[in-house]
C-alpha positions as CSV (number, residue, x, y, z in Angstrom):
1,X,0.0,0.0,0.1
2,X,2.9,2.4,0.8
3,X,4.5,1.8,-2.6
4,X,1.3,2.7,-4.3
5,X,0.8,5.9,-2.3
6,X,4.5,6.9,-2.9
7,X,4.0,6.3,-6.7
8,X,0.9,8.4,-6.6
9,X,2.6,11.2,-4.7
10,X,5.6,11.1,-7.1
11,X,3.3,11.2,-10.1
12,X,1.5,14.3,-8.8
13,X,4.9,16.0,-8.3
14,X,5.9,15.0,-11.8
15,X,2.6,16.2,-13.3
16,X,2.9,19.5,-11.4
17,X,6.4,20.1,-12.6
18,X,5.5,19.3,-16.2
19,X,2.4,21.7,-16.1
20,X,4.6,24.6,-14.9
21,X,7.3,24.1,-17.3
22,X,5.0,24.1,-20.3
23,X,3.4,27.6,-19.5
24,X,6.4,29.8,-20.0
25,X,7.5,28.1,-23.1
26,X,5.2,30.3,-25.4
27,X,6.8,33.7,-26.1
28,X,4.7,36.7,-25.0
29,X,5.2,39.0,-27.8
30,X,2.6,41.4,-29.0
31,X,0.9,40.7,-32.4
32,X,1.7,44.1,-33.9
33,X,4.5,46.2,-32.5
34,X,3.8,50.0,-32.1
35,X,7.0,51.5,-33.2
36,X,7.1,50.3,-36.8
37,X,3.6,51.8,-37.3
38,X,4.8,55.1,-36.1
39,X,7.9,54.9,-38.3
40,X,5.8,54.0,-41.3
41,X,3.5,57.0,-40.6
42,X,6.6,59.3,-40.3
43,X,8.0,57.9,-43.6
44,X,4.7,58.6,-45.3
45,X,4.7,62.2,-44.1
46,X,8.2,62.6,-45.3
47,X,7.3,61.1,-48.8
48,X,4.4,63.4,-49.0
49,X,6.5,66.4,-48.0
50,X,9.0,65.4,-50.7
51,X,6.3,65.2,-53.3
52,X,5.0,68.7,-52.5
53,X,8.5,70.2,-52.7
54,X,9.0,68.4,-56.1
55,X,5.7,69.7,-57.4
56,X,6.5,73.3,-56.2
57,X,9.8,73.1,-58.0
58,X,8.4,71.9,-61.1
59,X,5.7,74.7,-61.0
60,X,8.5,77.3,-60.3
61,X,10.6,76.1,-63.3
62,X,7.5,76.1,-65.5
63,X,6.7,79.6,-64.5
64,X,10.2,80.8,-65.1
65,X,10.2,79.1,-68.7
66,X,6.9,80.9,-69.4
67,X,8.2,84.2,-68.3
68,X,11.3,83.7,-70.6
69,X,9.1,82.9,-73.4
70,X,7.0,85.9,-72.9
71,X,10.0,88.1,-72.6
72,X,11.5,86.6,-76.0
73,X,8.1,87.3,-77.8
74,X,8.3,91.1,-76.7
């Protein structure tokens, strides 16, 4: 009887250790990190800003060319 009781107690300890070791094995990482989203938003703003500057530069060049043509016709 004491052997059966000792086996049952040992089995409970082994089950307890196994159950505790399995829980931390899964990594606790967030599904979507917050920093890359902010970086992407900043990059999108920078792209939009660069496009605005390029469009303004093209418009300025076109205006200068039109002024030169107008002066040449006079």
